[in-house]
C-alpha positions as CSV (number, residue, x, y, z in Angstrom):
1,M,96.4,-50.1,7.3
2,K,95.8,-46.7,6.1
3,R,98.8,-44.9,5.2
4,C,97.8,-41.9,8.1
5,T,98.5,-44.3,10.7
6,L,101.8,-45.4,9.5
7,L,103.7,-42.5,10.1
8,L,106.6,-44.3,12.1
9,S,107.2,-45.8,8.8
10,L,107.5,-42.3,7.1
11,C,109.9,-41.6,9.1
12,L,112.3,-44.4,8.9
13,L,111.7,-43.8,5.2
14,L,113.2,-40.7,5.2
15,C,116.2,-42.0,6.7
16,A,116.6,-44.7,4.2
17,C,119.4,-44.9,1.5
18,T,119.6,-42.1,-1.3
19,P,119.3,-43.2,-4.7
20,A,122.3,-43.4,-6.5
21,P,123.2,-40.0,-8.2
22,G,121.2,-39.4,-11.5
23,E,119.0,-42.1,-10.8
24,S,115.7,-41.2,-12.6
25,A,113.4,-44.1,-12.5
26,P,113.2,-48.2,-12.0
27,P,115.1,-49.9,-15.1
28,P,113.3,-49.8,-18.1
29,D,111.3,-52.5,-19.4
30,A,113.0,-53.3,-22.8
31,T,109.8,-54.7,-24.4
32,A,107.8,-51.0,-24.0
33,G,107.2,-48.8,-27.0
34,A,105.9,-45.6,-27.6
35,Q,103.1,-44.9,-29.7
36,T,104.7,-41.4,-30.8
37,A,107.4,-42.3,-34.0
38,E,110.1,-40.1,-32.3
39,T,113.1,-41.5,-31.4
40,A,115.9,-40.4,-28.9
41,E,118.3,-39.5,-32.3
42,T,118.6,-36.4,-34.4
43,A,118.8,-36.8,-38.1
44,T,122.6,-36.8,-37.8
45,G,122.4,-39.3,-35.6
46,E,123.6,-37.4,-32.4
47,S,121.9,-37.7,-29.6
48,A,119.6,-34.7,-28.8
49,G,120.8,-33.9,-25.4
50,A,124.4,-33.1,-27.1
51,S,123.0,-30.3,-28.4
52,T,122.7,-26.7,-26.9
53,T,119.7,-25.2,-28.2
54,L,116.4,-25.9,-27.3
55,P,113.9,-27.7,-29.0
56,A,111.1,-26.1,-31.1
57,G,108.4,-24.9,-29.0
58,L,110.0,-24.4,-26.1
59,E,111.2,-20.2,-24.9
60,P,114.3,-20.0,-23.3
61,L,114.3,-18.4,-19.3
62,D,117.1,-16.2,-19.0
63,R,118.3,-17.6,-15.9
64,G,122.0,-18.9,-16.8
65,V,122.8,-22.7,-17.5
66,L,122.4,-24.9,-14.0
67,D,125.2,-27.7,-13.3
68,Y,123.1,-29.9,-11.3
69,D,122.9,-33.7,-11.7
70,N,119.3,-34.0,-11.7
71,I,116.2,-31.7,-11.2
72,R,112.5,-33.1,-10.6
73,L,109.2,-32.1,-9.4
74,V,108.6,-31.6,-6.0
75,C,106.5,-34.2,-4.3
76,R,103.6,-33.2,-2.0
77,F,102.8,-35.7,0.7
78,S,99.0,-35.7,-0.1
79,V,96.1,-37.9,-0.9
80,W,97.5,-38.1,-4.6
81,N,101.4,-37.2,-4.0
82,E,100.3,-34.6,-6.4
83,P,103.6,-32.2,-7.7
84,A,104.1,-29.1,-5.7
85,P,104.2,-25.9,-8.2
86,G,106.8,-23.2,-7.7
87,Y,109.7,-25.7,-7.2
88,F,111.7,-28.1,-8.2
89,T,114.2,-30.5,-6.1
90,A,118.0,-30.7,-7.6
91,S,120.6,-33.0,-6.6
92,R,124.4,-32.7,-7.2
93,D,126.6,-35.6,-6.0
94,G,124.0,-37.8,-4.3
95,Q,122.8,-34.9,-2.1
96,W,119.6,-32.7,-2.9
97,G,118.3,-29.4,-2.7
98,L,115.5,-27.0,-3.3
99,L,115.0,-24.8,-6.0
100,R,112.5,-22.0,-6.7
101,N,110.9,-23.2,-10.6
102,D,113.3,-19.7,-11.8
103,G,116.6,-22.1,-10.8
104,S,117.1,-19.8,-7.7
105,E,118.3,-22.1,-5.0
106,V,116.4,-22.1,-1.7
107,L,118.2,-24.9,-0.1
108,P,121.9,-26.4,-1.1
109,C,122.2,-30.2,-2.0
110,T,123.1,-31.2,1.6
111,F,120.2,-33.6,1.9
112,D,119.9,-37.4,1.6
113,R,116.6,-37.8,-0.5
114,P,115.0,-35.5,-2.8
115,V,113.0,-32.5,-0.6
116,A,109.1,-32.9,-0.6
117,L,106.4,-31.0,0.7
118,C,104.1,-31.4,3.7
119,S,100.7,-31.8,3.5
120,D,99.9,-28.9,5.9
121,G,98.3,-25.8,4.2
122,A,98.4,-22.2,5.8
123,P,99.6,-21.1,8.4
124,R,102.7,-23.7,8.2
125,Y,102.6,-23.4,4.5
126,P,105.5,-24.3,2.9
127,A,106.5,-27.2,5.3
128,W,109.4,-28.9,3.7
129,I,110.2,-32.6,4.5
130,L,113.9,-32.8,4.8
131,S,116.2,-36.0,5.5
132,K,119.7,-35.7,6.9
133,G,121.6,-38.0,8.8
134,D,123.5,-37.2,12.4
135,T,121.8,-34.2,12.6
136,D,120.3,-33.1,16.1
137,A,117.6,-30.5,17.0
138,A,119.9,-27.2,16.8
139,Y,120.1,-28.3,13.2
140,W,116.4,-28.3,12.4
141,E,116.2,-25.0,14.1
142,E,118.7,-23.2,12.5
143,T,117.3,-24.4,9.0
144,S,113.7,-23.7,10.3
145,W,114.8,-19.9,11.1
146,Y,116.5,-19.5,7.8
147,L,113.7,-20.5,5.7
148,A,111.4,-18.1,7.7
149,S,114.1,-15.4,7.2
150,I,113.8,-15.6,3.7
151,G,109.9,-16.0,3.3
152,E,110.0,-19.9,2.4
153,G,108.2,-21.4,5.2
154,M,109.4,-24.0,7.6
155,V,111.2,-27.6,8.2
156,C,108.4,-30.1,8.8
157,D,108.6,-31.7,12.2
158,M,106.2,-34.3,11.0
159,A,104.3,-33.5,14.2
160,H,100.9,-32.6,12.1
161,C,101.4,-34.6,8.8
162,G,99.0,-37.1,7.5
163,P,97.2,-36.5,4.6
164,G,94.5,-38.6,5.6
165,Y,92.9,-41.2,2.9
166,E,90.7,-40.9,-0.1
167,Y,89.5,-43.8,-2.2
168,Y,86.3,-44.2,-4.4
169,L,84.9,-47.9,-4.4
170,W,82.7,-50.3,-6.4
171,L,80.7,-52.0,-3.7
172,T,80.5,-55.2,-5.9
173,D,77.9,-56.4,-2.9
174,R,75.6,-53.3,-3.7
175,G,76.2,-52.5,-7.2
176,Q,77.1,-49.0,-6.3
177,M,79.8,-46.5,-6.3
178,C,81.0,-44.6,-2.9
179,A,83.3,-42.3,-1.5
180,Y,85.7,-43.6,1.6
181,I,87.6,-40.6,2.8
182,G,88.8,-40.0,6.2
183,S,92.0,-39.1,8.4
184,L,92.6,-40.9,11.5
185,G,91.0,-44.3,12.0
186,P,88.2,-45.7,10.0
187,S,85.5,-43.7,8.2
188,L,82.1,-44.2,6.8
189,P,81.6,-44.7,3.0
190,T,79.6,-42.0,1.6
191,H,77.6,-40.9,-1.5
192,I,79.6,-38.6,-4.0
193,A,78.6,-35.2,-4.1
194,P,78.0,-33.0,-7.1
195,A,81.4,-31.0,-6.2
196,Q,83.4,-34.2,-6.1
197,Q,82.1,-35.4,-9.4
198,A,83.0,-31.9,-10.9
199,D,86.2,-32.1,-9.6
200,Y,86.9,-35.6,-10.9
201,S,85.3,-34.9,-14.1
202,N,83.0,-37.8,-13.5
203,C,86.2,-40.3,-14.0
204,F,87.1,-41.8,-10.8
205,P,89.7,-44.2,-10.2
206,T,88.3,-47.2,-8.4
207,R,88.8,-50.4,-6.6
208,D,86.7,-53.1,-5.9
209,A,85.5,-53.4,-2.3
210,V,82.8,-55.0,-0.2
211,L,81.1,-53.6,2.9
212,V,81.2,-55.4,6.8
213,S,79.4,-54.6,9.8
214,E,81.5,-53.1,12.4
215,E,80.2,-51.3,15.8
216,W,80.3,-48.1,14.1
217,G,78.4,-48.9,11.0
218,E,79.1,-50.4,7.4
219,V,82.6,-50.3,6.5
220,P,84.7,-51.6,3.8
221,D,86.0,-54.5,3.7
222,Q,89.7,-55.0,2.5
223,Y,89.9,-54.4,-1.0
224,Q,89.0,-57.3,-3.3
225,E,91.5,-56.4,-6.2
226,E,94.6,-54.1,-6.0
227,T,94.3,-52.8,-9.4
228,Y,91.9,-49.8,-10.2
229,R,89.8,-49.3,-12.9
230,Y,88.7,-45.8,-14.2
231,R,84.3,-45.6,-13.6
232,T,81.8,-43.0,-14.2
233,I,79.5,-41.9,-10.8
234,D,76.9,-45.0,-11.9
235,G,79.8,-47.2,-12.0
236,T,80.2,-47.8,-15.9
237,P,84.0,-48.6,-16.6
238,L,85.5,-46.0,-19.0
239,N,87.6,-49.2,-20.7
240,N,88.7,-52.7,-20.1
241,Y,91.9,-52.0,-18.5
242,E,93.0,-52.7,-14.8
243,Y,95.5,-50.8,-13.8
244,Q,98.3,-50.9,-10.5
245,Q,98.0,-47.3,-9.9
246,A,95.9,-44.8,-11.2
247,Q,95.7,-40.9,-11.2
248,P,92.3,-39.0,-11.1
249,F,91.5,-36.1,-13.5
250,L,91.6,-33.3,-11.2
251,D,90.8,-29.9,-12.0
252,G,89.3,-30.8,-15.6
253,A,92.5,-32.0,-16.8
254,L,91.9,-33.7,-20.3
255,L,94.2,-36.4,-19.4
256,A,95.7,-38.7,-16.7
257,A,98.2,-40.9,-16.1
258,A,97.6,-44.8,-15.0
259,K,100.4,-47.7,-14.6
260,R,99.6,-50.6,-16.3
261,G,102.0,-53.3,-15.9
262,S,105.5,-51.9,-15.3
263,R,105.0,-48.5,-17.3
264,W,102.8,-45.7,-17.2
265,V,100.3,-45.1,-19.9
266,Y,97.9,-41.5,-20.2
267,L,94.1,-41.7,-21.1
268,D,91.7,-39.3,-21.7
269,Q,88.2,-38.7,-19.8
270,Q,86.5,-41.6,-22.6
271,G,88.8,-43.9,-21.8
272,R,90.8,-43.8,-24.5
273,E,94.3,-44.7,-23.9
274,V,96.1,-41.8,-26.0
275,T,99.4,-43.1,-25.7
276,A,101.4,-46.9,-25.3
277,P,102.4,-47.7,-21.8
278,A,106.0,-46.5,-22.4
279,Y,106.5,-43.8,-19.6
280,E,108.5,-44.1,-16.3
281,G,108.1,-42.1,-13.3
282,V,109.6,-38.4,-13.1
283,Y,109.3,-37.8,-9.5
284,S,109.5,-39.4,-6.3
285,D,106.3,-40.4,-4.0
286,I,107.9,-39.7,-0.5
287,W,105.6,-42.4,1.0
288,N,106.8,-45.6,-0.4
289,G,109.9,-44.3,-3.0
290,N,107.8,-45.2,-6.0
291,F,108.0,-43.1,-9.1
292,L,105.1,-41.5,-9.9
293,A,104.4,-40.1,-13.5
294,S,103.4,-36.8,-13.7
295,P,100.1,-35.3,-14.2
296,L,99.3,-32.7,-16.9
297,L,100.1,-29.6,-15.5
298,N,98.7,-26.4,-17.5
299,G,98.3,-28.9,-20.4
300,Y,101.8,-30.4,-20.6
301,A,103.4,-33.5,-18.8
302,A,107.2,-34.0,-18.5
303,V,107.7,-37.9,-19.4
304,C,110.4,-40.3,-19.6
305,R,110.9,-43.2,-22.0
306,D,113.7,-45.7,-22.0
307,G,115.7,-43.2,-19.5
308,R,115.2,-40.4,-22.0
309,Y,113.3,-37.3,-21.3
310,G,110.5,-35.2,-23.3
311,L,107.2,-33.2,-22.7
312,L,103.9,-34.7,-23.6
313,D,101.0,-32.4,-24.5
314,S,97.2,-32.5,-23.7
315,A,96.7,-34.9,-27.1
316,G,99.4,-37.4,-25.7
317,Q,101.6,-36.4,-28.1
318,E,105.5,-35.8,-27.8
319,F,105.4,-31.7,-27.7
320,V,109.2,-32.4,-26.6
321,P,110.5,-35.9,-28.1
322,C,112.1,-38.1,-25.4
323,A,115.4,-37.6,-26.4
324,Y,116.9,-35.4,-23.7
325,D,118.9,-36.3,-20.3
326,G,116.4,-34.7,-18.4
327,L,113.5,-32.6,-18.3
328,A,111.1,-31.4,-15.5
329,W,107.9,-28.9,-15.7
330,D,105.9,-27.8,-12.9
331,G,103.1,-26.2,-15.2
332,R,104.9,-22.3,-15.3
333,L,108.3,-23.1,-16.0
334,G,110.7,-25.9,-16.4
335,W,114.2,-27.2,-16.9
336,I,115.8,-29.2,-20.0
337,K,119.4,-30.9,-19.6
338,L,121.5,-29.9,-22.8
339,A,125.2,-30.6,-23.3
340,D,126.2,-27.6,-21.1
341,G,123.8,-28.2,-18.1
342,W,120.1,-27.3,-17.2
343,H,118.3,-24.5,-19.4
344,G,115.4,-22.8,-18.3
345,F,112.3,-22.5,-20.3
346,T,108.8,-21.7,-20.6
347,V,106.1,-23.0,-23.1
348,P,104.5,-20.3,-24.6
349,S,101.4,-22.5,-25.9
350,A,100.8,-23.3,-22.5
351,P,97.7,-21.4,-21.1
352,A,98.0,-18.6,-18.1
353,A,98.6,-21.0,-15.0
354,S,96.1,-19.9,-12.2
355,A,95.8,-21.7,-8.8
356,A,93.3,-21.4,-5.9
357,P,94.8,-19.6,-2.7
358,E,97.0,-22.2,-0.7
359,G,94.7,-23.8,1.9
360,A,91.5,-22.6,0.3
361,D,89.2,-25.5,0.4
362,T,86.0,-25.6,-1.2
363,W,83.1,-26.9,1.1
364,D,80.0,-29.2,-0.3
365,P,77.9,-30.0,2.7
366,L,76.6,-33.2,0.5
367,Q,80.2,-34.4,0.8
368,H,79.6,-36.3,4.1
369,V,75.8,-38.1,3.3
370,P,76.1,-41.8,4.0
371,I,75.3,-44.4,1.4
372,D,72.4,-45.9,3.8
373,L,70.4,-42.2,3.2
374,V,68.7,-41.8,-0.2
375,F,71.0,-39.0,-2.0
376,P,68.6,-36.1,-3.3
377,D,68.3,-36.0,-7.1
378,I,68.0,-32.4,-7.0
379,C,70.6,-30.4,-5.0
380,Q,70.1,-26.8,-4.0
381,P,72.6,-24.6,-4.9
382,E,74.9,-22.8,-1.8
383,R,73.1,-19.5,-2.7
384,Y,69.3,-21.0,-2.8
385,Q,69.9,-23.1,0.3
386,P,66.7,-22.0,2.1
387,T,66.4,-22.3,6.1
388,Y,63.7,-23.5,8.1
389,R,62.8,-24.3,11.8
390,T,61.6,-27.2,13.1
391,I,58.0,-27.6,14.7
392,S,58.3,-25.9,18.5
393,Y,55.7,-28.3,20.5
394,D,57.9,-31.6,19.8
395,N,60.8,-33.6,18.0
396,L,60.9,-34.1,14.4
397,N,61.9,-37.7,12.9
398,V,64.5,-37.8,10.5
399,R,64.3,-40.3,7.6
400,A,66.5,-41.9,5.6
401,G,65.0,-41.2,2.6
402,P,61.3,-39.2,1.6
403,G,58.6,-40.8,3.3
404,V,57.4,-42.3,6.6
405,D,58.0,-45.8,4.9
406,Y,62.0,-45.3,5.2
407,D,63.8,-45.9,8.6
408,K,64.1,-43.3,11.3
409,V,67.9,-42.3,11.5
410,D,67.6,-39.2,13.9
411,S,65.5,-36.3,15.4
412,L,65.6,-33.0,15.5
413,P,64.8,-31.0,19.2
414,P,61.6,-28.4,18.9
415,G,62.6,-25.2,17.2
416,S,65.9,-26.8,15.5
417,P,67.3,-24.4,12.6
418,V,67.4,-26.4,9.4
419,T,69.2,-25.7,5.6
420,Q,67.9,-27.4,2.8
421,L,70.1,-29.2,0.8
422,G,68.2,-30.9,-2.0
423,R,64.7,-32.8,-2.8
424,S,63.4,-35.7,-4.5
425,S,61.5,-35.5,-7.9
426,A,59.6,-38.2,-7.2
427,T,58.3,-37.2,-3.6
428,D,57.0,-33.8,-2.7
429,G,56.5,-32.5,0.6
430,W,60.1,-33.8,1.9
431,I,63.6,-32.6,1.8
432,F,67.2,-33.3,2.7
433,V,68.3,-31.1,5.4
434,A,71.4,-30.4,7.1
435,W,71.6,-29.2,10.6
436,Q,74.3,-27.5,12.5
437,D,76.5,-28.0,9.4
438,R,76.3,-31.7,9.0
439,P,74.0,-33.3,6.5
440,L,71.4,-34.9,8.5
441,G,68.6,-36.8,6.3
442,W,65.0,-36.2,5.0
443,V,62.1,-34.2,7.1
444,S,58.6,-33.6,6.0
445,T,57.7,-30.0,5.4
446,E,54.5,-30.4,7.1
447,Y,56.5,-29.6,10.3
448,L,58.8,-26.9,9.0
449,K,58.2,-23.1,9.3
């Protein structure tokens, strides 16, 4: 059953018991070891966490010292449950609150679970997912009013939640890669569009599947394997490993985190594991309570090894060794737990953070081409997508591929406006078109003007 259909389960989950104060991850596997030679002890044998001085490479943030038990990344309830920049969730005495990344408090520590962010975009953004037992509607209305009054959004009412699903599948019965993306209910497998390929750096965390026929078309059967493998768009595996969880190389990230066995490992875009599978998760997935490894955020990721925290760089080296009681980094600012409390920091070597406007989605009309259609091997850039009109005296056949030997999949009324999205390098006189903003199929240019 897809995640988007389990809203009731999520609501029950949000009311579940809170983790113990200071809990940061499942029990460590004593057999795991890190690739780095750093240890959790200083040269004098004193724990690094007992110091009140920032480690080398970090620049202090002049925001005082915070006395929270724990500070973590905020999980955004989305397809990949990636961290939300600009905020942290903090705990004190087993209760959780919300901070801006500069350490200023948005919500006090009065909630049963770590604060999370809803998948909604503008105009509801940010909508905070909060859990607190024995509260009524008036409490949530008052909290929402307060958030709005300070310009920090609203309380998520769970009425619009559901990030949908996004899977990349290796179809073992076809020897073909496909995307399977939807919201409520089943979708149809589609080709991977150029924009998707660029977004994922042509490194897709995939699961094996086969197609079965349903009334509405061919859809993936239950996945043959619960594990993931990284593949390029032509299906070539990046390495020989299988992973229990896998994060994508989003936005050109040089590394991605994947869970192999009971630990997380970081690998590069060539499939090389640049760390050992030695790390524990550093923030919690609100869907099932799993702890997730942080992706690279502006070139760095907070990591936890054997219950101690550090900062990983884009080469897979511990820029800050895993020797501290806590560390959180959202790509802009961070907090590290020293002997006297949490100290804010920046990383001068991190590139300037940039982000697309919230709620702004990129649109690629080739993203929804069913795999039963031939995908154009020459795609038209958006600024060079000419428009035509079909013949005015009869319906025009739309075919699955560039030629009359392909099946007819649709027809266009006389005089219909169409947009050229691509063409075939092997066949002249046919183009792949969209009609009413949806990819349709192949038509003969002889009947266009």
